[in-house]
N, C-alpha and C positions, 0 to 999 in steps of 0.2 A: 251772705247776710252777716252783718257784724255791727261794729260800733257806730258806723255811719248812721244807720237807721235807729239803733238803740239810743244814740245821743239825742236825736230829734224827738223820740218818744219821751225821753226824760225832760227835754226842754218843753215840748208841748204835751208832754206826757211820756237709684239701680238691675251582642250587637253584630248586628249584621250591618255592614257598612251600607249607607244609602248611596247608591251609585246611580247616576244617570248614564246609561249607555248612549251610543249615537242615536238610538231610536227612542230615547227618553224613558227607558224602563227604570222603575224606582223600587227599592226594597226598604222595608221598614225595620228599624233596629229595635230590638227588644231590650227592656230594662236590664235583664240579666246579662245580656251581651255587653251593654254599656258598662255595667258595674265590673265585669271581668276585665275590661280594658282600662278602667279608671286608674289614674295615678293617685298617690296619697297626697292630694292637693292641699289638705288642711295644713300640712307641715310647711307649706310655703307662706302662710299668712303671718304677718307681723302686726298684732293689734296695737303695738307701740308706734306705728306709723302716724305721724302728725302730733305726737304728744309733747314735742319740744316747742311749746307755744306759750305766749302770755298775752296780756292786754295790748301791748304795744306792737307785737309782731306775731302773726299767725303762720305757723307751718302746718296747719291743719285744725288746730283747736279741738283735738280729739282727746278722748280718754280710752284706755283699754276696756272694751266692753266684753265681759265674760257672759255669754248669753247664747241662746239658740236663735236661729233666723226668725226675725220679727217677734221675738219673745216679749211677753208682757213685762217681765222684769229683767234688768241687767244687773250685774255685779261688777264693782270696780274698786281697786285699792284707792284710798284717800291719802294724798300727801299734803293736802291743804285743809284749812279750817272748814268746819261745818258751814254751809251756805256759800262757799266760794265756788263760782262757776268753773274755775280752772281747778277741778278737783284732783287731778293727777298731772303734775308737771315733771317731765322726764329728768330734769336736773335737780329736783328735790332729793334730799338725803334721808328723809324720815317718813314713816307711814303711821297714820293715826287709826286706821281701821279698814275694813273691807265693807263697802256699803251697797245696799240695794239702791239702784239709781234708775231714774226715768228721764234723765236730762238729754234733750236733743241738741243742745247748743249752750255754750257758756253764756251767751247773750240772753237766752231765754231762761237759763238756770234750771234747777231741779224741782221735783216734787215727790212726795210720798217716799222719802228716803229715810233709812235707818241703817245702822252698822253693827258689825261684830268685831271684837278685838280681843286678843289674848295677851295677858301679862302674867308675870311670875314674881315671886319675892314679895317685897313691900307693895301693898296695893296702890296702884296709880290708875285713876279712872277719868280724871279730867283730860280733855283732849290735848292740851298743851303739855301735860305731864306724862301721859301714857304713850306718846309717840315713840317709835323705835327706829333706830338706824337700820337701813337695809341697803343692799347693793344689787344692781342689775345682774351682776355675776351670780347672785344666789336667788334669782327670780326667774320663773318660767311663766311665759305669757302666751296663751293660745286662746282662740275663741271658746274652746270647750273646757278650759282648765287654767287655773291660776295657782301659782305656788310662790311663797316668799319666805325667806328666813328672817325672822324678827330678832335681830342680833342682840338687842338689849335684854331679851327674855329667853334666848336659846330655844325659840319655838319656831316650828315650821307650820305655816298656815296655808291650807289648800282649800279650793272651792271649785265645784263643777256645777253647771246650771241645767235646769229644765226650763220650760216656758214660764212657769209661774212659781217655781221653787228652786232650791239650791241645796247641795250637800257639801257641808264643811267638814274638814278633818284637821284637827290641831294635834301636833306631836310635841309633847312637853318634856322638859327635863325633870329630874328629881327635885321637887320644890313645892312650895305652896303656889298653886296655879289658879288662875281666874279666867273666866270668859265674860266679857262685858257686852251687853246689848244696849246701844245708845238709841233712844227714840227720837232724838233731835228736837229742835225748837219749833215754835209756832203751834204747840199743842201735841201732847203725847201721853200715853198711858201704858203701864206695864203691870203684869201680874205674874209672879213666880208660883208654880204649882209643883212643889218638890216631889209629892207622891206620884206624879205623872212624869217627872223629869222634864218639865215643860215650862216655857215662858210664852205668854200670850200678851197681846196688847194692840195698840194702834199708834200711828203717827199721822199728823195732819199738815205737815209742812208743805208749802207750795209757793209759787211765785206768781200766782194769779190763775184765772181760767178755771175756777172750781166753784161748785155750789156750796151753800152753807153747811150741808150735811156731809161734806167730803171727808172720808177716812181711808187710810190704808191699814187694814187689819192684818196682823201677822201672828204666826205661831212658829215656835222653835222647839224641836224635840231633841233631847240629848240621850246618849246611850250610857251615861255615867251618872250615878247618884250625886246629888249636891251635898257637900259637907258644910256649906254655909251659904247664906243668901243675904244680900244687901240690896238696897235701892238708893238712888239719889233723886232729889227733887230739884226744884228751881234754884238757880244760882249755885248749882253743883253741891247742894247740901246733902251730905251722906246720912242715910237712915239705916243704921246697922241692924242686922237680924230682922229686917222687914221683908215683906213679900209683895207689896203693892204700892204704887205711887202714880200720881196723876198731876199734870200741871202744864206749864208752858214748855218745859224741857226736862224729861225724866229718863231714867235708865235703870237697868238691872245688872246685878253682879252675882254670879254663882261661882263657888270655889271648890277646889279639889286638892287633895294631897296626891300628887302624881309621882310615879316612878319614871326613871329615865326611859324615853322611847314610848311612853304610854300615849295612846291615841284617844282623843275624845271626839266623837262624831256629833255633828249638829245638823239636823234636817230642818230647813226653813222654807216656809211658803207664805204667801200673802194674798189678799183679795181686796178689791175695792167694794165688795158687796156686803160681806158679813164675816164675823169670826168663824162661823160654821163653814162658810165657803172656803176660807183660808185652810181650814183643816181638811176639807174635801180635796182641795187642790194638792195638798201635801200627800194625802193618802193615795190619790190617783196617780200622781206623777213620780213619786219616789216610793212611798209605802215601805216595804221591807227590803228594798234594794240596797246592796252594798255601795260604797263609794265607787268601786271599780265599775259596777254595772251602770250606775248613774252617769259616770264619765263616758262609758261606751255608747250609751244612748245619745249623749250630746255630740260625741264624735260622729256618729252615724247621721245625725240630723244635718250637720254641716257638710259632710262628704256627699250626701244626697244632692244638696243644692249646688255646692261648688263644682262638683264633677260633671255638671251638665255642659260645661265648656272645658274641653281638653286642649291644652297648649303643647306644641312640640317646637322646641327651639334650642339653640346652643347657649343662649344668654340666660343663665339662671337668675340673675338679678332682675331682668325684665319679667320673668315668670313670677318671681316673688312679688313684684309690684302689682302685677295683674291680679293675683289672688288676694292680696291684701286689699286692693281696691274693691274687688268683687265682694269680699266680706263686709265692707262698709256699706255697699249698696243694699245688702240683704238684712240690715238692722232695722231700718225705719221705712214706713210707719210701723209702730209697734201695735201688737194686739192689745186691745183693752176689753176683750170679751173673755168670758169664762164658761165652763160647762157645769150646769147644775147637777143635782143628784140623779136626774133622769137623763143626763148627757145631752140636754138641750142647751143650745148656745144662748147665753144671756149676757147682758152688760150693765154695769152701772153707768148711767149717762152723766158725763161731765158738763152737760148742758142744762138738765133740769133736775138732776139729783135722784131720778127714779131708776129702779131696776127693771129693765125691759128686755124683750126677746130680740135676738138678732146680733149681727156683727157690729163691732165698733173698733176703729183704729185711731191712733192719735200720734202726736209728736212728729209733726211735719210742717214745713213751710213750703207751700206750693210755688212761691216766687222762685225758689231754688229748684225744686224737684220736677216741675212740669217739663223742664228742658230735656232731661235724659233719663232720670230714674224711672218715671212711670212709663215712658216708651220702652225702656228695657224690660219692665215687668210685662208689658203687653207682648213683647217678643218671646220672653223666656218663661214667665210665670203667669200665664193668663188666668188660671184658676184662682191663684192667690189675689191677683188684681181684681178679679170679679168680686171676691169677698170684700176687698177694700171699697169698691164702688157701692156695694150693698151697705157698707158702713156709712158712706156719704149720704145715701138715702135716709138712713136713720138720723144722722146729724141734722139734716134739713127738717125732718119731721119733728125733731125734739127741740130745735132752736129757731127754726124759721129761716135759717141761712146755711149756705155751704161754708165749710171751714177754709179759710185761706192760710191761717197759721193756727194750729191747734196744739196745746200743751197744758193740761189735757183737753180743756175746752178752748173757746175762742180767745185769742191773744191779740193785742194791738201791736202788730209788728209787720213791717213790709207793706207793699202796695199791690195793686193789680186786681185781676179777676181771673186768677190762674187755675182755679178749680175747673173752669170751662174747657181749656185745652186738655186737661187730664181726663175729664169725662168723655169729651168728644173723641179723643184718640182711642180710648178703650172701646167705645161704641163702634167706631169705624173699623177697628181691628177685629170686630166680631166677638168681643168679650161678653160672656154671660154675666150681666151686671145688675140684675134685679129690676126695679121699677124704672124703666127708661123714661117714661112720661113725667114722673116726678122729678127726675134729674134735669130734664129739659126745662120743666117749669122753674126749677131753682136757678138754672143758668139764665133764663130770661128775666127772672126777678132781679138778679144781680145787675142786669143790663138796663133796667127800667126804673128802679126806685132805690132810694136810700132811706126810706121811712122806716122807723121802728127797728133800727139796728140794735143789737144787744149792747148792754151797758157793763162797765167794769168800774166799781167804786163810784157809780153815778155818772161816769163819762162814757160817751159813745165810743165803741170799738171801731175805729175808722178803717181798719184793715178788712173788715167784713163788708160785703157789698162793694160798691164803687164810690169812693169819695169824689165829689164833683160831678156826679152822673147827670144832674140836670143841665149843667153847663155843657157837658160833653154832647148830650143828645140834642141840645138846641144849637150850639155853635159848631160842633164837630171837633171840639178840643176842650181841654180843661185850661182855663186862662191862667196866665202867670201872675196877674195882679189882683186876685180875689181872695188871697189868704190861704190858698191850698198849696202846700209844699209839694215838690216833686211832680209838678203838673204836666210837664212834657213827657216824663217817664210814664205817668198814668195814661196819658192819651195814647201813647204807642202800645202799651200793653192792653188797653181796652180795645183798640182796633184789632189787634191779633185775636183777642178773645172773641170779638164779634165774628171774625172769620170762622172760628171753630164752631160757634153756634150755628152759623150758616151751613157748615158742613154736616152737622148732626141733623139739622132740620131738613136738609136735602135728602139724606138717606131715609128719613122718616116720611118723606113725601109731602112735607109742609113747605111748598114752593114759595108762597108769599112771605112767610116768616124768613125763609132762607134768603130771599132777595133783599129784604130789609137789612139783614145783618151783613150780607156781603157788601152792600152799599156803605154801611157804616165802617166796615173794615178798611175802607179807603181813606178814613180820616187821618191816617198817618201823613198824608200829603199836605195837610193843613199846617204842619209844623216845619216843613222843609224850606229852608232859606236858600234860594238859588244863588244869592250873592256870596255865600260862604260854602255852600254845599254841605252844610251840617244841619241837623235838627236843632230847633231853637224855640224857646218859650215864646208864647204869643199872648198879648194882652187881650182883655175883653173886647176892646174896640177894633181888633184886627191887626194892630201894629205889633211888630216883633219887640220882645224885651230889649232894652238897651240900658247900659252897655252890655255887650255880649262877649264872653270869653269862652271858647269851646273847651278850654282846659279847666274850667271851674267845676269842681266836684260838688255834688249835692245841688241845692237850690232848685232848679227845674228838673233835676235828675236824681236818681236813687243810687247811692254808693257808686257813682261813676260820673262821667261828664258827657258832653255832647258827642265827643269822639267815640265813646263807647256805645252810647244809646242810639246813635244814628242808624245802626245796623239792625235794630230791633223791629224789623218789618219781616218777620219770619215767613209770612204767607205770600209776600209779593216782592221778592227781591228784584224781579225784572222791572216792576214799576218803580222801585227805588233807583234802579240803574238808569232808567229813562230820565228821571228827575235830575240825575247827576250829569246827564249829557251823553249817555251811551256806554258801551262796554269798556272802552279804553279809559274814559274818565273815571268810571267806577273802579276799574283796576288800579288806576293811579291813586285814587282816594284810599283804597285799601292799603296800598303800599305806604302811603304817607303815615299811617298809624305806626308802622314799624320803623320808618326812616327818621321820624322826629325824635328828639331827645325826650326823656321821661319827665317833662316839665308838668307842673300842676299848679292849680290855685286852690288852696284849702281854706279860704277865708270864710266860707259858709259854716264850717265846723269850728273854726277858731284854733285849730291845731291839726297836725298831720295824722289823720286816722290810719289805722293799720292797713286798710285796703290800699291806700295811696302808697304807703311805704313799701308794700309788697310789689306793687307795679314798678316803683322806682328802682329797686335793687335787682331786678331780673334781667336787665340789659336787653329788653325787647321793645324799646321805644315806649309808646303809650299803650301798648297791648297789655291789658291787665287780666291775665288768665286767672289770677287768684280770686276774682269775684265773678259772679254769674253773667252779668249783662252782655259781655263780649265773648263768651266761650264758644259760640257758634261761628264767630266772624271769619276765622281762617277758611272755613269751608265755602265761603261765598265767592272765592275766586272761580269755583266751578261754574257759577252762573254766567261768568264772563268768558267762558272757554279758556281759562287760564289755570286749569286744574293742577298743573305742575307746581304752581306756587302754593296751592293748598298742600300738596304732598310734601314739599320741602319743609314748610313751617309746622305742619302737624307732627312730623317726625322730630323736629327740634323740641317742641313742647313735651312730647312723650318721653324723650330721653334726657332732657335738661331739667324739667320742672317737677318730675315725679321720681320717687325712689321709696323702697320699703324700709325706710329709716325714720327715726323720731322727727327729723325735719323734712319729711318726704313729700309734703304738699307745699304749694306756693301761695297759700291763703286758706281761708276757712273751707273745711271739707263739706259742711252743710248737708247733713241728712243723706249723704250718698251721692249728691249731684257732681261734685268735682271728681269723685271716684268713677261715677258712671260715664263721665266724659272720657276718662282713660280707658275704661273697659270697652266702650264702643269704638273709640278711635284706634286702639291697639288692634282690634279685630279688622279694621279697615274701613269703617263707615260710621255715620252719625246722623241722628234724627234732627236735622235743622228745623223741620216744620212738623211738630206733632199735630196730628189731625189730617195728614195726607199719608199715602201708602208708599213713601219713598224714604230711603236713607242716602245721604250724600257721601260719596266715596272720598277717602283720604289717602293714607299710606299705611298699609298693614305692617305691624311691627314684627310679627312672628312668621316663621317659615310655614307653620300649619296650625290652624285652629279648627277643631271639630265641635259644632254646636248641636247638642242633643235636645231637640225640641219636645215640648209637652205633648204634641200630637203624634209622637213616635217617629218623626222624620229626623234626618240628620243633614245638616248643611255644613259643608267643608270649605274652608278658605285656605288656599295655599299661595305662597309667594316665592316663586322660583328665583334663585340668585339673590335672595334677600340678605342684606348685611348692613352694617353701619353706614357705608357709603352709598349703597344702592337704595336710595329713598324714593326714586321716581318710578312711576308705572310706565313700562315700555309697551306692554300690551296686556289684554285681559281676555279670558274666555269664560263664558257661563254655560255650564253643562255641555262643554265641548265646542260650542259655537263662539266665534269671535264676538267680543263685547266692546262696544265703543261708546258707552254712556257713563257719565260721571255720577251715576246714582244706581242703586239696586232696589228693586221692588220688594215690599214686605211679603207678597205672595211667593216670589221666587225663593225667599229664604224658608218660609213656612212649608213649601212644597218639597223641600229637601233637594240636595244636589251639590254641585261644585262650582265655586267661583275661584278661578285660577288667575293670579297675576304673575307676570314676568317683570322683575325689577331691574333697574339700571342706575348707573351713577350720573347719567346725563338725562335732562328732561326731554320727553317726547311731546313736543308742543302740538303734534297732530292728533294725539290720542284724545278722544272726546271733544273734538273741535267743531263738530257740526252743530247747527242750530237745534237739532233734535236731541243732542247729547246732554243738554242742560237739565237740571232738576226743575221741579214744579214751581211755578209762580201763578198766582190767581189771574193776573192781567194777561197772560198768554196761555191760559188753560183751555180756551175754547177754540 
């Protein structure tokens, strides 16, 4: 997700060993056993992965998120101006502050942000003046801890997070020293309370998707008396010796006479509910804890989640990349709920502005994350994903719609109806997810009407519900010539969403409903052009769009072209294969994507968007791994019994396009999706079709991976003779028995056991070559 979609919006708007013996005996691993075996995996994570990015070229478009898994608040150093979505750019030389951030993407930007900064000597508080030179050589960046030397002030600034709070430590020289709290623009208030050594206030900055009464209330408690207090008001106007200010953009300044090496601690928390709730969050999550104790808790939170997958391999760089990607998968969607004074779960609704009981999560674009992030949660974190599903129930009840892109409320970004596969996959995997009937009702509503969709600044949020649904249900496609952009992409994504509704309805025993949506899921066929063997926009009268260039990005497609989107038939690859003329023609069409040069037509946008440039420079033909529509494509060789080509190309992407470095992604990371691709693929399989019980096998990257499942079982993946050259699967065994399928069942993993591959440097074209060896497709499922 990136500039391609955003441009159009502006124009139109992630122990005991479980062993199966030959007779199938299984042993369950205890948490204490797993913890005793666990590596110090947190040390492998590099939060700077992907931060060498800008508007023109994304190597991730990430910032270092100092947070706990799924935390309500993140903290990050700012090298850019207030309001700049690229808040931390690796090659910048100066830092302006450390801010609380909720930003899921630079294209969506931030909300509810404020920052802390330390200065010494002459008072400098305006953001262009207060910035300090820093070096990555004097910077420590971990998920649980950040430290930087502010060279212009001889100050070391440190922060460690909790879910809704953070603990700062500033180490000062002998000087006149200050700590600044910047409430940012678009509405803020601060109040200094010297007798309590406290600053309270709120910030209201946002980029959309909030009710009128939206506030982020904060409290900051210091362990050192204030020797002076100032504030600033709008236009950076300094108000000396003041204690309170309110306006569009205000801030607080507290001063100290410090000795060299003196530490000043600041404990900060916030709440979307009330100032009292912010204080409650602070007291509950930090209280009297020392900086060391707060950090230890953050470390423990990360180790608990990251160590659920243990990697054994000789290549330390690949291990670092794995855990750096896993860290990204576990950031979003963020918790937007809090615990009241009775420890009851409550949330401020970003949809109706009320404080209500129950879970709420936000900051996610389902167009990205339905593909691998949520399937990964279903595999590894089912309880957490159950809470997220309960949050979707609340979103629907509070807004009348499911969220397709939330930050914090509905945002007009991207296309599709991708809440449906997320819900259906969780339900079909047995996740305890709250009111299933309400969720099905919401899915069906998406698929039947676009009436009364929510508004933003008086305009319909077209990413909610299905744009063009009346055309789609009448004609079987969204027409090219009726003023609805990205019409072919919408048709293909709606068809897959219909399949997932059919799957959920089937399990619920609603046969008639299921049959209706299974039938609609075949609508993808309406856009297949047999003369070119590509998907193509179709006019209302049934003729194909003309002229047609399969290399044209945008237009009928979303952040891609026909060559990328033709493969978006997740549920019926066999049916797509038949349209193309059979297995060999299908295989040749896949080959063509890699064999052609990286040509493109960017005329729809009027300039070369970053997603195009990222495809162009990777030297993999027209394969555009840096954006989501094509990320599953390599796995489709398995459906044509040519799995060796999947194995070869998967290994190439894993080792060529990813690294735990600032330029370590090949495009937008996008809420964990591009990372989840790596996590799944490096383990050796991938969820091509969320909503079915299979993962498609690729080429395992590691010699051994042990997956500790939430149900207490352990699934072990080993790859004998695995190395850089041996990328092909020579043979496989599942729980000791020969295995000749190019997919593995969800139940096989959840039951615990061993999947053992033997690798080779030559392809074994006979492995998984039978008709019964291919993964699921709807058209050959009966």
